[in-house]
BAVO-324424 format. One record per atom (N, C-alpha, C, O): residue number from 1; atom name; y negated, x, z; residue in one letter. Coordinates in Angstrom, 3 decimals, always signed. Atoms other than C-alpha are relative to their C-alpha. Example, Ala and Ser with C-alpha at 12.3 -4.5 7.8 and 13.67 -1.06 7.14 Angstrom:
<nodes>
<node i="1" at="N" north="+1.190" east="+0.890" up="+0.000" aa="A"/>
<node i="1" at="CA" north="+4.500" east="+12.300" up="+7.800" aa="A"/>
<node i="1" at="C" north="-1.200" east="+0.900" up="+0.000" aa="A"/>
<node i="1" at="O" north="-1.181" east="+1.936" up="+0.665" aa="A"/>
<node i="2" at="N" north="+1.190" east="-0.820" up="-0.060" aa="S"/>
<node i="2" at="CA" north="+1.060" east="+13.670" up="+7.140" aa="S"/>
<node i="2" at="C" north="-1.090" east="-0.770" up="+0.730" aa="S"/>
<node i="2" at="O" north="-2.198" east="-0.261" up="+0.899" aa="S"/>
</nodes>
This chain:
<nodes>
<node i="1" at="N" north="-0.257" east="+0.971" up="+0.631" aa="M"/>
<node i="1" at="CA" north="+12.364" east="+159.766" up="+89.536" aa="M"/>
<node i="1" at="C" north="+0.995" east="+0.939" up="-1.226" aa="M"/>
<node i="1" at="O" north="+0.641" east="+1.910" up="-1.895" aa="M"/>
<node i="2" at="N" north="-0.843" east="-0.379" up="+0.984" aa="T"/>
<node i="2" at="CA" north="+15.614" east="+160.331" up="+87.352" aa="T"/>
<node i="2" at="C" north="-0.020" east="-0.086" up="-1.410" aa="T"/>
<node i="2" at="O" north="-0.255" east="-1.217" up="-1.834" aa="T"/>
<node i="3" at="N" north="+0.330" east="-0.151" up="+1.218" aa="R"/>
<node i="3" at="CA" north="+15.457" east="+161.338" up="+83.825" aa="R"/>
<node i="3" at="C" north="+1.214" east="+0.498" up="-1.258" aa="R"/>
<node i="3" at="O" north="+1.757" east="+1.575" up="-1.502" aa="R"/>
<node i="4" at="N" north="-1.497" east="-0.298" up="+0.696" aa="H"/>
<node i="4" at="CA" north="+18.269" east="+160.498" up="+81.140" aa="H"/>
<node i="4" at="C" north="-0.423" east="-0.288" up="-1.396" aa="H"/>
<node i="4" at="O" north="-1.099" east="-1.300" up="-1.580" aa="H"/>
<node i="5" at="N" north="-0.020" east="+0.693" up="+1.387" aa="A"/>
<node i="5" at="CA" north="+18.209" east="+160.356" up="+77.247" aa="A"/>
<node i="5" at="C" north="+0.370" east="-1.007" up="-0.340" aa="A"/>
<node i="5" at="O" north="-0.361" east="-1.606" up="-1.129" aa="A"/>
<node i="6" at="N" north="-0.302" east="+1.588" up="-0.064" aa="D"/>
<node i="6" at="CA" north="+19.902" east="+157.244" up="+77.309" aa="D"/>
<node i="6" at="C" north="+0.197" east="-0.479" up="+0.866" aa="D"/>
<node i="6" at="O" north="+0.590" east="+0.161" up="+1.841" aa="D"/>
<node i="7" at="N" north="+0.416" east="+0.891" up="-1.346" aa="P"/>
<node i="7" at="CA" north="+19.531" east="+154.740" up="+79.559" aa="P"/>
<node i="7" at="C" north="+1.779" east="-0.768" up="-0.053" aa="P"/>
<node i="7" at="O" north="+2.309" east="-1.213" up="+0.965" aa="P"/>
<node i="8" at="N" north="-0.619" east="+0.821" up="+0.094" aa="I"/>
<node i="8" at="CA" north="+22.552" east="+153.143" up="+78.144" aa="I"/>
<node i="8" at="C" north="+1.625" east="+1.158" up="+0.568" aa="I"/>
<node i="8" at="O" north="+2.583" east="+0.690" up="+1.184" aa="I"/>
<node i="9" at="N" north="-0.898" east="-0.993" up="-0.821" aa="A"/>
<node i="9" at="CA" north="+24.964" east="+156.589" up="+79.159" aa="A"/>
<node i="9" at="C" north="-0.250" east="-0.037" up="+1.397" aa="A"/>
<node i="9" at="O" north="+0.659" east="+0.164" up="+2.203" aa="A"/>
<node i="10" at="N" north="+0.010" east="-0.121" up="-1.926" aa="L"/>
<node i="10" at="CA" north="+23.404" east="+156.403" up="+82.865" aa="L"/>
<node i="10" at="C" north="+1.182" east="-1.552" up="+0.334" aa="L"/>
<node i="10" at="O" north="+2.208" east="-1.463" up="+1.008" aa="L"/>
<node i="11" at="N" north="-0.480" east="+0.571" up="-0.384" aa="A"/>
<node i="11" at="CA" north="+24.524" east="+152.857" up="+82.858" aa="A"/>
<node i="11" at="C" north="+1.280" east="-0.408" up="+0.056" aa="A"/>
<node i="11" at="O" north="+1.787" east="-1.255" up="+0.791" aa="A"/>
<node i="12" at="N" north="-1.920" east="-0.653" up="+0.038" aa="V"/>
<node i="12" at="CA" north="+28.199" east="+153.767" up="+82.049" aa="V"/>
<node i="12" at="C" north="-0.117" east="+0.342" up="+1.279" aa="V"/>
<node i="12" at="O" north="-0.093" east="-0.280" up="+2.341" aa="V"/>
<node i="13" at="N" north="+0.153" east="-0.956" up="-1.436" aa="Q"/>
<node i="13" at="CA" north="+27.759" east="+156.511" up="+84.358" aa="Q"/>
<node i="13" at="C" north="-0.252" east="-0.607" up="+1.342" aa="Q"/>
<node i="13" at="O" north="+0.469" east="-0.252" up="+2.274" aa="Q"/>
<node i="14" at="N" north="-0.279" east="+0.980" up="-1.401" aa="T"/>
<node i="14" at="CA" north="+26.717" east="+153.931" up="+87.325" aa="T"/>
<node i="14" at="C" north="+1.188" east="-0.539" up="+0.027" aa="T"/>
<node i="14" at="O" north="+1.970" east="-0.544" up="+0.977" aa="T"/>
<node i="15" at="N" north="-1.353" east="+1.358" up="-0.175" aa="R"/>
<node i="15" at="CA" north="+29.404" east="+151.563" up="+86.454" aa="R"/>
<node i="15" at="C" north="+1.633" east="+0.779" up="+0.253" aa="R"/>
<node i="15" at="O" north="+2.555" east="+0.179" up="+0.807" aa="R"/>
<node i="16" at="N" north="-1.021" east="-0.463" up="-0.223" aa="I"/>
<node i="16" at="CA" north="+32.154" east="+154.023" up="+86.481" aa="I"/>
<node i="16" at="C" north="+0.124" east="+0.827" up="+1.110" aa="I"/>
<node i="16" at="O" north="+1.122" east="+1.531" up="+1.261" aa="I"/>
<node i="17" at="N" north="+0.526" east="-1.239" up="-1.122" aa="W"/>
<node i="17" at="CA" north="+30.717" east="+156.065" up="+89.599" aa="W"/>
<node i="17" at="C" north="+0.405" east="-1.305" up="+1.034" aa="W"/>
<node i="17" at="O" north="+0.871" east="-1.023" up="+2.139" aa="W"/>
<node i="18" at="N" north="-0.186" east="+1.230" up="-1.280" aa="R"/>
<node i="18" at="CA" north="+31.132" east="+152.195" up="+91.555" aa="R"/>
<node i="18" at="C" north="+1.053" east="-0.343" up="-0.332" aa="R"/>
<node i="18" at="O" north="+1.533" east="-1.163" up="+0.451" aa="R"/>
<node i="19" at="N" north="-1.108" east="+0.588" up="+0.185" aa="E"/>
<node i="19" at="CA" north="+34.276" east="+151.657" up="+89.722" aa="E"/>
<node i="19" at="C" north="+1.023" east="+1.032" up="+1.390" aa="E"/>
<node i="19" at="O" north="+2.078" east="+0.588" up="+1.845" aa="E"/>
<node i="20" at="N" north="-0.429" east="-1.307" up="-0.396" aa="K"/>
<node i="20" at="CA" north="+35.229" east="+155.112" up="+91.879" aa="K"/>
<node i="20" at="C" north="+0.915" east="-0.288" up="+2.024" aa="K"/>
<node i="20" at="O" north="+0.363" east="-0.530" up="+3.097" aa="K"/>
<node i="21" at="N" north="-0.205" east="+0.595" up="-1.683" aa="S"/>
<node i="21" at="CA" north="+37.359" east="+154.359" up="+95.350" aa="S"/>
<node i="21" at="C" north="-0.529" east="+1.131" up="+1.146" aa="S"/>
<node i="21" at="O" north="-0.163" east="+2.282" up="+0.910" aa="S"/>
<node i="22" at="N" north="+0.372" east="-1.175" up="-1.085" aa="P"/>
<node i="22" at="CA" north="+35.954" east="+156.540" up="+98.328" aa="P"/>
<node i="22" at="C" north="+0.412" east="+1.370" up="-0.480" aa="P"/>
<node i="22" at="O" north="-0.353" east="+2.278" up="-0.804" aa="P"/>
<node i="23" at="N" north="-0.804" east="-0.741" up="+0.095" aa="G"/>
<node i="23" at="CA" north="+38.436" east="+158.670" up="+97.752" aa="G"/>
<node i="23" at="C" north="-0.235" east="+1.313" up="-1.020" aa="G"/>
<node i="23" at="O" north="-0.303" east="+2.513" up="-0.754" aa="G"/>
<node i="24" at="N" north="+0.309" east="-0.418" up="+1.445" aa="E"/>
<node i="24" at="CA" north="+37.787" east="+159.620" up="+93.898" aa="E"/>
<node i="24" at="C" north="-1.517" east="+0.418" up="+0.465" aa="E"/>
<node i="24" at="O" north="-1.873" east="+1.493" up="-0.018" aa="E"/>
<node i="25" at="N" north="+1.515" east="-0.362" up="+0.051" aa="K"/>
<node i="25" at="CA" north="+34.218" east="+160.039" up="+94.786" aa="K"/>
<node i="25" at="C" north="-0.162" east="+1.493" up="+1.144" aa="K"/>
<node i="25" at="O" north="-0.993" east="+2.400" up="+1.098" aa="K"/>
<node i="26" at="N" north="+0.076" east="-0.994" up="-0.927" aa="I"/>
<node i="26" at="CA" north="+34.817" east="+162.366" up="+97.562" aa="I"/>
<node i="26" at="C" north="+1.178" east="+1.499" up="-0.839" aa="I"/>
<node i="26" at="O" north="+1.128" east="+2.648" up="-0.401" aa="I"/>
<node i="27" at="N" north="-0.727" east="-1.054" up="+0.853" aa="L"/>
<node i="27" at="CA" north="+37.204" east="+164.704" up="+95.250" aa="L"/>
<node i="27" at="C" north="-1.218" east="+0.705" up="-0.882" aa="L"/>
<node i="27" at="O" north="-1.717" east="+1.830" up="-0.906" aa="L"/>
<node i="28" at="N" north="+1.158" east="-0.538" up="+1.284" aa="L"/>
<node i="28" at="CA" north="+34.613" east="+164.711" up="+92.375" aa="L"/>
<node i="28" at="C" north="-1.134" east="+0.852" up="+0.600" aa="L"/>
<node i="28" at="O" north="-1.647" east="+1.800" up="+0.007" aa="L"/>
<node i="29" at="N" north="+1.459" east="-0.291" up="-0.747" aa="T"/>
<node i="29" at="CA" north="+31.685" east="+165.443" up="+94.915" aa="T"/>
<node i="29" at="C" north="+0.676" east="+1.943" up="+0.401" aa="T"/>
<node i="29" at="O" north="+0.015" east="+2.931" up="+0.082" aa="T"/>
<node i="30" at="N" north="-0.763" east="-0.966" up="-0.495" aa="A"/>
<node i="30" at="CA" north="+34.243" east="+168.415" up="+96.394" aa="A"/>
<node i="30" at="C" north="-0.225" east="+1.053" up="-1.225" aa="A"/>
<node i="30" at="O" north="-0.764" east="+2.160" up="-1.268" aa="A"/>
<node i="31" at="N" north="-0.088" east="-1.298" up="+1.357" aa="R"/>
<node i="31" at="CA" north="+34.838" east="+169.836" up="+92.698" aa="R"/>
<node i="31" at="C" north="-1.522" east="+0.256" up="-0.589" aa="R"/>
<node i="31" at="O" north="-1.826" east="+1.400" up="-0.926" aa="R"/>
<node i="32" at="N" north="+1.233" east="-0.349" up="+0.077" aa="L"/>
<node i="32" at="CA" north="+31.321" east="+169.576" up="+91.936" aa="L"/>
<node i="32" at="C" north="-0.501" east="+0.984" up="+1.008" aa="L"/>
<node i="32" at="O" north="-0.919" east="+1.948" up="+0.368" aa="L"/>
<node i="33" at="N" north="+0.533" east="-0.942" up="-1.221" aa="W"/>
<node i="33" at="CA" north="+30.200" east="+171.619" up="+94.914" aa="W"/>
<node i="33" at="C" north="+0.712" east="+1.500" up="-0.520" aa="W"/>
<node i="33" at="O" north="+0.051" east="+2.456" up="-0.927" aa="W"/>
<node i="34" at="N" north="-0.837" east="-1.290" up="+0.377" aa="M"/>
<node i="34" at="CA" north="+33.142" east="+174.375" up="+94.124" aa="M"/>
<node i="34" at="C" north="-0.542" east="+0.693" up="-1.345" aa="M"/>
<node i="34" at="O" north="-0.782" east="+1.893" up="-1.478" aa="M"/>
<node i="35" at="N" north="+0.675" east="-0.775" up="+1.192" aa="Q"/>
<node i="35" at="CA" north="+31.739" east="+174.533" up="+90.328" aa="Q"/>
<node i="35" at="C" north="-1.460" east="+0.627" up="+0.177" aa="Q"/>
<node i="35" at="O" north="-1.843" east="+1.664" up="-0.365" aa="Q"/>
<node i="36" at="N" north="+1.548" east="-0.670" up="-0.350" aa="A"/>
<node i="36" at="CA" north="+28.098" east="+175.139" up="+91.579" aa="A"/>
<node i="36" at="C" north="+0.381" east="+1.071" up="+0.550" aa="A"/>
<node i="36" at="O" north="-0.042" east="+2.138" up="+0.103" aa="A"/>
<node i="37" at="N" north="+0.307" east="-1.873" up="-0.876" aa="R"/>
<node i="37" at="CA" north="+29.008" east="+178.062" up="+94.039" aa="R"/>
<node i="37" at="C" north="+0.913" east="+0.933" up="-0.856" aa="R"/>
<node i="37" at="O" north="+0.667" east="+2.138" up="-0.806" aa="R"/>
<node i="38" at="N" north="-0.169" east="-0.775" up="+0.780" aa="A"/>
<node i="38" at="CA" north="+31.322" east="+179.245" up="+91.470" aa="A"/>
<node i="38" at="C" north="-0.927" east="+0.889" up="-1.192" aa="A"/>
<node i="38" at="O" north="-0.668" east="+1.986" up="-1.686" aa="A"/>
<node i="39" at="N" north="+1.200" east="-0.614" up="+0.671" aa="L"/>
<node i="39" at="CA" north="+27.945" east="+179.770" up="+89.338" aa="L"/>
<node i="39" at="C" north="-0.987" east="+0.378" up="+0.676" aa="L"/>
<node i="39" at="O" north="-1.878" east="+0.979" up="+0.075" aa="L"/>
<node i="40" at="N" north="+0.719" east="-0.899" up="-0.962" aa="K"/>
<node i="40" at="CA" north="+26.149" east="+180.884" up="+91.951" aa="K"/>
<node i="40" at="C" north="+0.177" east="+1.124" up="+0.231" aa="K"/>
<node i="40" at="O" north="-0.763" east="+1.916" up="+0.298" aa="K"/>
<node i="41" at="N" north="-0.410" east="-1.090" up="-0.204" aa="L"/>
<node i="41" at="CA" north="+28.104" east="+183.478" up="+92.580" aa="L"/>
<node i="41" at="C" north="+0.307" east="+0.766" up="-0.910" aa="L"/>
<node i="41" at="O" north="+0.318" east="+1.947" up="-0.565" aa="L"/>
<node i="42" at="N" north="+0.277" east="-0.405" up="+1.092" aa="A"/>
<node i="42" at="CA" north="+28.453" east="+184.399" up="+89.289" aa="A"/>
<node i="42" at="C" north="-1.593" east="+0.571" up="-0.501" aa="A"/>
<node i="42" at="O" north="-1.915" east="+1.617" up="-1.065" aa="A"/>
<node i="43" at="N" north="+1.585" east="-0.376" up="+0.344" aa="V"/>
<node i="43" at="CA" north="+24.701" east="+184.522" up="+88.776" aa="V"/>
<node i="43" at="C" north="-0.414" east="+0.996" up="+1.278" aa="V"/>
<node i="43" at="O" north="-1.222" east="+1.824" up="+0.858" aa="V"/>
<node i="44" at="N" north="+0.205" east="-0.964" up="-0.616" aa="V"/>
<node i="44" at="CA" north="+24.355" east="+186.669" up="+92.030" aa="V"/>
<node i="44" at="C" north="+0.194" east="+1.291" up="-0.248" aa="V"/>
<node i="44" at="O" north="-0.555" east="+2.248" up="-0.047" aa="V"/>
<node i="45" at="N" north="-0.382" east="-1.396" up="+0.558" aa="R"/>
<node i="45" at="CA" north="+26.600" east="+189.273" up="+90.515" aa="R"/>
<node i="45" at="C" north="-0.348" east="+0.228" up="-0.834" aa="R"/>
<node i="45" at="O" north="-0.266" east="+1.446" up="-0.997" aa="R"/>
<node i="46" at="N" north="+0.345" east="-0.730" up="+1.478" aa="Q"/>
<node i="46" at="CA" north="+25.313" east="+189.544" up="+87.081" aa="Q"/>
<node i="46" at="C" north="-1.823" east="+0.389" up="+0.940" aa="Q"/>
<node i="46" at="O" north="-2.350" east="+1.492" up="+0.792" aa="Q"/>
<node i="47" at="N" north="+1.559" east="-0.381" up="-0.582" aa="R"/>
<node i="47" at="CA" north="+21.688" east="+189.908" up="+88.923" aa="R"/>
<node i="47" at="C" north="-0.270" east="+1.246" up="+0.833" aa="R"/>
<node i="47" at="O" north="-1.230" east="+2.016" up="+0.828" aa="R"/>
<node i="48" at="N" north="-0.103" east="-1.083" up="-1.022" aa="H"/>
<node i="48" at="CA" north="+22.634" east="+192.216" up="+91.489" aa="H"/>
<node i="48" at="C" north="+1.515" east="+0.954" up="+0.012" aa="H"/>
<node i="48" at="O" north="+2.262" east="+0.972" up="+0.990" aa="H"/>
<node i="49" at="N" north="-1.347" east="-0.405" up="+0.002" aa="P"/>
<node i="49" at="CA" north="+25.721" east="+194.232" up="+90.396" aa="P"/>
<node i="49" at="C" north="-0.092" east="+1.390" up="+0.722" aa="P"/>
<node i="49" at="O" north="+0.864" east="+2.126" up="+0.481" aa="P"/>
<node i="50" at="N" north="-0.037" east="-0.794" up="-1.113" aa="E"/>
<node i="50" at="CA" north="+24.787" east="+196.878" up="+92.995" aa="E"/>
<node i="50" at="C" north="+0.713" east="-0.409" up="+1.161" aa="E"/>
<node i="50" at="O" north="+1.341" east="+0.393" up="+1.853" aa="E"/>
<node i="51" at="N" north="-0.107" east="+0.499" up="-1.611" aa="W"/>
<node i="51" at="CA" north="+25.536" east="+194.812" up="+95.995" aa="W"/>
<node i="51" at="C" north="+1.420" east="-0.131" up="+0.193" aa="W"/>
<node i="51" at="O" north="+1.938" east="-0.565" up="-0.836" aa="W"/>
<node i="52" at="N" north="-1.356" east="-0.305" up="-0.197" aa="D"/>
<node i="52" at="CA" north="+29.090" east="+195.182" up="+97.253" aa="D"/>
<node i="52" at="C" north="+0.704" east="-2.005" up="+0.220" aa="D"/>
<node i="52" at="O" north="-0.051" east="-2.940" up="-0.047" aa="D"/>
<node i="53" at="N" north="-0.764" east="+1.524" up="+0.324" aa="A"/>
<node i="53" at="CA" north="+31.378" east="+191.517" up="+97.429" aa="A"/>
<node i="53" at="C" north="-0.435" east="-0.362" up="+1.747" aa="A"/>
<node i="53" at="O" north="-0.130" east="-1.525" up="+2.014" aa="A"/>
<node i="54" at="N" north="+0.413" east="+0.914" up="-1.115" aa="A"/>
<node i="54" at="CA" north="+30.008" east="+190.864" up="+101.275" aa="A"/>
<node i="54" at="C" north="-1.049" east="-0.451" up="-0.148" aa="A"/>
<node i="54" at="O" north="-1.262" east="-1.600" up="+0.239" aa="A"/>
<node i="55" at="N" north="+1.050" east="+0.371" up="-0.038" aa="R"/>
<node i="55" at="CA" north="+26.646" east="+190.998" up="+100.395" aa="R"/>
<node i="55" at="C" north="-0.536" east="-1.135" up="-1.026" aa="R"/>
<node i="55" at="O" north="-1.527" east="-1.858" up="-0.923" aa="R"/>
<node i="56" at="N" north="-0.205" east="+0.735" up="+1.164" aa="V"/>
<node i="56" at="CA" north="+27.291" east="+189.206" up="+97.182" aa="V"/>
<node i="56" at="C" north="+0.057" east="-1.948" up="+0.602" aa="V"/>
<node i="56" at="O" north="-0.639" east="-2.906" up="+0.266" aa="V"/>
<node i="57" at="N" north="-0.291" east="+0.960" up="-0.533" aa="E"/>
<node i="57" at="CA" north="+28.970" east="+186.440" up="+99.439" aa="E"/>
<node i="57" at="C" north="-0.973" east="-0.574" up="+1.189" aa="E"/>
<node i="57" at="O" north="-1.033" east="-1.799" up="+1.297" aa="E"/>
<node i="58" at="N" north="+0.834" east="+0.147" up="-0.843" aa="A"/>
<node i="58" at="CA" north="+26.413" east="+186.517" up="+102.353" aa="A"/>
<node i="58" at="C" north="-1.586" east="-0.940" up="-0.427" aa="A"/>
<node i="58" at="O" north="-2.499" east="-1.465" up="+0.211" aa="A"/>
<node i="59" at="N" north="+1.602" east="+0.521" up="+1.058" aa="A"/>
<node i="59" at="CA" north="+23.605" east="+185.254" up="+99.369" aa="A"/>
<node i="59" at="C" north="+0.063" east="-0.947" up="-0.469" aa="A"/>
<node i="59" at="O" north="-0.905" east="-1.707" up="-0.504" aa="A"/>
<node i="60" at="N" north="-0.981" east="+1.382" up="+0.198" aa="V"/>
<node i="60" at="CA" north="+26.066" east="+182.576" up="+98.062" aa="V"/>
<node i="60" at="C" north="-0.236" east="-0.647" up="+0.949" aa="V"/>
<node i="60" at="O" north="-0.927" east="-1.652" up="+0.782" aa="V"/>
<node i="61" at="N" north="-0.057" east="+0.601" up="-1.427" aa="R"/>
<node i="61" at="CA" north="+26.302" east="+181.613" up="+101.586" aa="R"/>
<node i="61" at="C" north="-1.424" east="-0.845" up="+0.244" aa="R"/>
<node i="61" at="O" north="-1.606" east="-2.057" up="+0.356" aa="R"/>
<node i="62" at="N" north="+1.305" east="+0.270" up="-0.357" aa="E"/>
<node i="62" at="CA" north="+22.498" east="+181.791" up="+102.230" aa="E"/>
<node i="62" at="C" north="-0.276" east="-1.159" up="-0.945" aa="E"/>
<node i="62" at="O" north="-0.594" east="-2.275" up="-0.533" aa="E"/>
<node i="63" at="N" north="+0.923" east="+1.081" up="+1.018" aa="A"/>
<node i="63" at="CA" north="+21.467" east="+179.939" up="+98.662" aa="A"/>
<node i="63" at="C" north="+0.907" east="-1.340" up="-0.017" aa="A"/>
<node i="63" at="O" north="+0.342" east="-2.371" up="-0.383" aa="A"/>
<node i="64" at="N" north="-0.377" east="+1.210" up="+0.175" aa="M"/>
<node i="64" at="CA" north="+24.321" east="+177.318" up="+98.893" aa="M"/>
<node i="64" at="C" north="-0.517" east="-0.977" up="+1.463" aa="M"/>
<node i="64" at="O" north="-0.729" east="-2.167" up="+1.232" aa="M"/>
<node i="65" at="N" north="-0.119" east="+0.218" up="-1.568" aa="H"/>
<node i="65" at="CA" north="+23.826" east="+176.367" up="+102.648" aa="H"/>
<node i="65" at="C" north="-1.806" east="+0.169" up="+0.703" aa="H"/>
<node i="65" at="O" north="-2.229" east="-0.361" up="+1.730" aa="H"/>
<node i="66" at="N" north="+1.439" east="-0.319" up="-0.545" aa="G"/>
<node i="66" at="CA" north="+19.976" east="+177.573" up="+103.129" aa="G"/>
<node i="66" at="C" north="-0.821" east="-0.988" up="-1.169" aa="G"/>
<node i="66" at="O" north="-2.052" east="-0.963" up="-1.170" aa="G"/>
<node i="67" at="N" north="+1.242" east="+0.874" up="+0.555" aa="G"/>
<node i="67" at="CA" north="+18.574" east="+174.936" up="+100.520" aa="G"/>
<node i="67" at="C" north="-0.519" east="+0.779" up="-1.319" aa="G"/>
<node i="67" at="O" north="-1.461" east="+0.349" up="-1.983" aa="G"/>
<node i="68" at="N" north="+1.103" east="-1.020" up="+1.185" aa="R"/>
<node i="68" at="CA" north="+17.565" east="+177.773" up="+97.737" aa="R"/>
<node i="68" at="C" north="+0.956" east="-0.086" up="-1.255" aa="R"/>
<node i="68" at="O" north="+2.163" east="+0.132" up="-1.148" aa="R"/>
<node i="69" at="N" north="-0.652" east="-0.069" up="+0.877" aa="A"/>
<node i="69" at="CA" north="+18.540" east="+177.412" up="+94.363" aa="A"/>
<node i="69" at="C" north="-0.141" east="+1.221" up="-0.883" aa="A"/>
<node i="69" at="O" north="+0.569" east="+1.347" up="-1.881" aa="A"/>
</nodes>
């Protein structure tokens, strides 16, 4: 179940999403994915400062593609 503090905000967001073209939806989804990946990268680097870039990248790849959060 989705929880929103404001049902009006949910209705507005839903309307805006439905008005987007397929291309706009793909672009927004890609941007969200890139932001989530950048955030995960920062978290892994912060939690494991001793890891080299390859190990960090592998952990991020596993988390993003393996379904772990």
